[in-house]
C-alpha positions as CSV (number, residue, x, y, z in Angstrom):
1,M,128.0,28.7,-7.8
2,R,125.0,30.6,-6.4
3,R,125.5,34.2,-5.8
4,Y,124.6,36.1,-2.7
5,S,124.9,39.7,-1.6
6,A,126.7,41.1,1.4
7,V,125.5,44.6,0.7
8,G,127.9,46.1,3.2
9,D,125.9,45.1,6.2
10,K,128.6,45.7,8.8
11,D,129.4,49.1,7.4
12,R,125.7,50.1,7.8
13,G,125.6,48.8,11.4
14,L,123.3,45.9,10.4
15,G,125.6,43.1,11.7
16,P,124.6,41.1,14.7
17,S,124.9,43.0,18.0
18,P,126.3,41.4,21.1
19,G,124.1,39.3,23.2
20,G,121.7,37.5,20.9
21,G,121.0,38.7,17.3
22,D,121.3,36.5,14.3
23,R,120.7,33.4,16.3
24,G,120.4,30.1,14.4
25,S,117.6,27.6,14.3
26,W,117.4,25.9,17.6
27,S,114.8,23.3,16.4
28,G,117.4,22.0,13.9
29,F,115.6,22.6,10.6
30,G,113.7,25.9,10.5
31,G,116.4,27.9,8.9
32,G,117.2,30.2,11.8
33,G,115.1,32.9,13.2
34,G,116.6,35.8,15.0
35,G,116.9,39.3,13.7
36,D,119.9,41.5,13.3
37,R,119.5,42.8,16.9
38,A,118.6,41.0,20.1
39,S,115.0,41.4,21.5
40,T,115.0,43.8,24.4
41,S,111.6,42.9,25.7
42,G,112.1,39.2,26.1
43,F,109.8,36.3,25.4
44,R,106.6,38.1,26.5
45,G,107.0,41.3,24.7
46,R,104.0,43.5,24.2
47,G,105.2,46.0,21.5
48,G,102.8,47.9,19.3
49,G,102.8,48.4,15.6
50,A,105.8,50.8,15.3
51,R,109.5,50.3,14.7
52,G,111.1,47.5,16.6
53,S,107.8,46.3,18.1
54,R,107.9,42.7,19.4
55,V,104.7,40.8,19.8
56,G,105.5,37.8,21.9
57,F,103.5,34.7,22.8
58,D,101.7,36.5,25.6
59,S,100.8,39.5,23.6
60,G,97.2,40.4,23.1
61,G,96.0,37.2,24.6
62,V,98.0,34.9,22.3
63,V,99.3,31.9,24.2
64,G,101.0,29.1,22.2
65,G,99.7,30.3,18.9
66,R,96.0,29.8,19.8
67,G,94.6,33.4,19.3
68,K,94.4,35.8,16.5
69,G,97.1,38.0,18.0
70,N,97.9,41.7,18.1
71,Y,99.8,41.8,14.8
72,T,99.9,44.5,12.3
73,N,101.7,43.3,9.1
74,A,103.6,40.5,11.0
75,C,107.1,39.8,9.9
76,L,109.7,37.1,10.7
77,T,113.4,37.4,10.2
78,M,115.2,34.3,9.0
79,H,118.6,33.3,7.9
80,Q,119.5,32.6,4.3
81,P,119.1,30.5,2.3
82,W,115.9,29.4,4.2
83,A,114.3,32.9,3.8
84,S,114.6,32.9,0.0
85,L,113.6,29.3,-0.4
86,L,110.4,30.1,1.5
87,V,109.3,33.1,-0.6
88,H,110.2,31.3,-3.8
89,G,107.7,28.6,-2.9
90,I,110.3,25.8,-2.6
91,K,110.1,25.6,1.2
92,R,106.5,25.0,2.2
93,V,106.9,24.2,5.9
94,E,108.7,26.5,8.3
95,G,110.1,24.6,11.3
96,R,110.2,26.1,14.7
97,S,110.5,25.1,18.3
98,W,107.4,27.1,19.1
99,P,103.9,27.1,17.6
100,A,102.8,29.6,15.1
101,P,101.3,32.6,16.9
102,L,99.2,33.7,14.0
103,T,97.6,32.7,10.7
104,G,97.5,34.9,7.6
105,R,100.1,36.9,5.8
106,L,103.6,36.8,7.3
107,W,106.4,39.0,5.8
108,I,109.8,37.4,5.4
109,H,113.0,39.3,6.1
110,A,116.5,37.9,5.5
111,A,118.9,38.4,8.4
112,S,122.4,39.9,8.0
113,K,124.4,36.7,8.1
114,I,125.9,35.8,4.7
115,P,125.2,32.2,3.8
116,D,128.3,30.2,2.9
117,P,128.3,28.1,-0.3
118,E,128.3,24.9,1.6
119,T,125.1,25.8,3.4
120,I,123.4,26.8,0.2
121,K,124.5,23.6,-1.5
122,A,123.3,21.5,1.4
123,M,119.8,23.0,1.4
124,E,119.5,22.9,-2.4
125,D,120.6,19.2,-2.3
126,F,118.0,18.6,0.4
127,Y,115.1,20.0,-1.7
128,K,116.3,18.3,-4.8
129,E,116.1,15.0,-3.0
130,I,112.8,15.4,-1.3
131,Y,111.1,16.7,-4.4
132,S,112.4,13.8,-6.4
133,V,110.3,11.6,-4.2
134,N,107.3,13.2,-5.9
135,G,108.9,12.9,-9.4
136,I,110.0,16.5,-9.6
137,T,113.6,16.9,-10.8
138,D,113.6,20.4,-12.3
139,I,113.8,23.0,-9.5
140,K,114.6,26.7,-10.2
141,F,116.5,27.9,-7.2
142,P,117.1,31.6,-6.4
143,E,120.0,33.1,-8.3
144,H,120.7,35.4,-5.3
145,Y,120.4,35.0,-1.5
146,P,120.4,38.7,-0.4
147,V,120.8,39.6,3.3
148,S,119.4,42.4,5.4
149,R,116.5,42.6,3.0
150,L,112.7,42.3,3.1
151,L,112.1,39.6,0.5
152,G,108.3,39.1,0.3
153,C,105.6,37.2,2.2
154,I,103.8,33.9,2.6
155,E,100.5,32.9,4.2
156,V,100.6,30.8,7.3
157,V,97.4,28.6,7.1
158,G,98.0,26.4,10.2
159,C,100.5,24.7,12.5
160,V,100.9,21.1,13.4
161,R,103.4,19.0,15.4
162,S,106.0,17.2,13.4
163,E,104.6,13.7,14.3
164,E,101.3,14.8,12.8
165,L,102.8,16.2,9.6
166,V,105.0,13.1,8.9
167,S,101.9,10.9,9.1
168,W,99.6,13.2,7.1
169,E,98.8,11.1,4.0
170,Q,96.7,13.9,2.4
171,V,99.8,16.0,1.6
172,P,102.7,15.1,-0.7
173,E,105.5,13.0,0.6
174,S,108.0,15.8,0.0
175,V,106.0,18.0,2.4
176,R,106.1,15.3,5.0
177,L,109.8,15.1,4.7
178,E,110.0,18.7,5.7
179,G,108.4,18.0,9.0
180,L,111.5,17.6,11.2
181,T,111.0,20.1,13.9
182,D,108.8,20.4,17.0
183,F,106.2,22.6,15.3
184,C,105.6,23.0,11.6
185,W,104.1,26.2,10.2
186,L,102.2,25.4,7.1
187,C,102.9,28.0,4.4
188,E,101.0,28.8,1.2
189,N,100.7,31.6,-1.4
190,P,104.4,32.8,-1.5
191,Q,105.0,36.2,-3.0
192,K,108.3,38.0,-3.5
193,L,109.3,41.6,-3.9
194,V,110.4,42.5,-7.3
195,V,113.1,44.6,-5.6
196,P,113.9,43.4,-2.1
197,F,114.8,46.5,0.0
198,E,117.0,47.0,3.0
199,M,115.7,47.0,6.5
200,R,116.7,45.9,10.0
201,G,115.1,42.8,11.5
202,F,114.3,41.6,15.0
203,Q,113.9,38.2,16.7
204,G,110.6,36.5,16.9
205,V,107.5,37.7,15.1
206,Y,107.3,41.5,15.0
207,N,105.3,44.2,13.2
208,L,106.5,46.0,10.1
209,E,106.4,49.8,10.3
210,K,103.5,51.2,8.3
211,R,105.8,53.1,5.9
212,V,107.7,49.8,5.1
213,Y,104.5,47.9,4.6
214,D,103.0,50.6,2.3
215,A,106.1,50.5,0.1
216,A,106.4,46.7,0.1
217,V,102.8,45.8,-0.6
218,R,103.0,47.5,-4.0
219,G,106.0,45.5,-5.1
220,L,104.7,42.0,-4.5
221,R,104.5,39.4,-7.3
222,P,103.2,35.8,-6.9
223,T,105.8,33.0,-7.1
224,Q,105.2,29.5,-8.3
225,G,107.0,26.7,-6.5
226,P,107.9,23.3,-7.9
227,L,104.9,21.7,-6.2
228,P,102.5,24.2,-4.5
229,V,100.4,22.7,-1.8
230,K,96.9,23.6,-0.5
231,F,96.8,22.2,3.0
232,P,93.4,20.6,3.7
233,L,92.1,22.4,6.7
234,P,89.6,20.4,8.7
235,D,87.4,23.5,9.1
236,P,87.8,26.1,6.3
237,H,85.9,28.6,8.5
238,D,88.3,28.2,11.4
239,P,91.9,29.0,10.5
240,F,93.0,27.6,13.9
241,S,91.3,24.2,13.4
242,L,94.7,22.8,12.4
243,K,96.2,23.9,15.7
244,P,98.9,21.6,17.3
245,G,97.3,18.5,18.6
246,S,94.1,18.7,16.5
247,L,95.0,15.7,14.3
248,A,96.4,13.5,17.1
249,L,93.3,11.4,17.7
250,H,92.9,10.8,14.0
251,F,96.4,9.5,13.8
252,R,96.1,7.2,16.8
253,N,93.2,5.4,15.1
254,N,94.3,5.7,11.4
255,K,98.0,5.4,11.1
256,A,99.3,6.5,7.7
257,P,102.2,4.7,6.1
258,A,105.5,5.8,7.5
259,S,107.8,7.8,5.2
260,V,110.3,5.6,3.3
261,K,113.7,7.4,3.2
262,T,116.1,6.2,0.6
263,P,119.9,6.5,1.4
264,S,120.2,9.6,-0.8
265,V,117.2,11.3,1.0
266,S,118.6,10.4,4.4
267,A,122.0,11.8,3.4
268,A,120.3,15.0,2.2
269,I,118.4,15.3,5.5
270,A,121.6,14.9,7.5
271,G,123.3,17.5,5.4
272,A,120.5,20.0,5.9
273,R,120.4,19.4,9.6
274,A,124.1,20.0,9.8
275,A,123.7,23.2,7.8
276,S,120.9,24.5,10.0
277,T,122.7,23.8,13.3
278,Q,125.9,25.6,12.3
279,F,124.2,28.9,13.3
280,S,123.4,27.7,16.8
281,K,126.8,26.3,17.9
282,S,128.3,29.7,18.7
283,N,125.3,30.7,20.7
284,Q,124.7,27.7,22.9
285,G,126.0,29.4,25.9
286,N,123.8,32.4,25.3
287,L,120.8,30.1,25.0
288,S,121.4,28.3,28.3
289,N,121.9,31.6,30.1
290,A,118.8,33.1,28.7
291,N,116.7,30.2,30.1
292,H,114.1,30.5,27.4
293,G,112.7,27.0,28.1
294,K,111.0,24.6,25.7
295,Y,109.8,27.3,23.3
296,A,113.1,29.2,23.0
297,Q,113.0,31.7,20.2
298,Q,115.1,30.6,17.3
């Protein structure tokens, strides 16, 4: 059985606060955004680079992930086991109901919710099945899934809609099978901290404090996933050339073969969907009351 660490979060006051923290993935597969504490500035926050800053979709001219953004050491809080799977290079696509608001380095923080063994097994089974499509059967999963910890970082190189990713024949089939959400953040160059350290997270994409960044950047080590991917950017000089919708015309005229899902892959996908939605069930009322609309934060 995989091990995970509770690290006494509730004793330290790191558990979810009433009214919105630790929210699950609303797009069904992204692994659950949402920090340990609810965002106080809402969807259009304009925080700076200090503690608890929230840089929302309307910050610094960023709308729908199309600008460079006003980020200083951007960080995203995710639930386990998705957070560790990302920094270990196993997960290469981060699914969200909203487009990526940046490209470049994105720090990954694990939220305070302790993953249950069934969720861990469901996600590990999912990745075993989709990697087997590409002939990879030996995957080294994390031994621990720590919570309330900064784990490492990845590089967001672009963002596409799911219908584009699943038809993108230039990437491995296992990557296409990850594209089951509205927006797919394409992730490369995973790095993990040798010693993940405790910190508090927030919802959405926010800025790390400078002192946290200064301590973390010295402890990074590259990680090698089972099948690393270099996503072929249409224009290497324009990191936003792979923005949502940029490939739509190509796919209308040149339809790639549809993914063929075996019964075992389909079962693994269903199990992973069930695991990712368990976090959202207890918060459905909060989501409807919040009226976040189509791009509700996860």
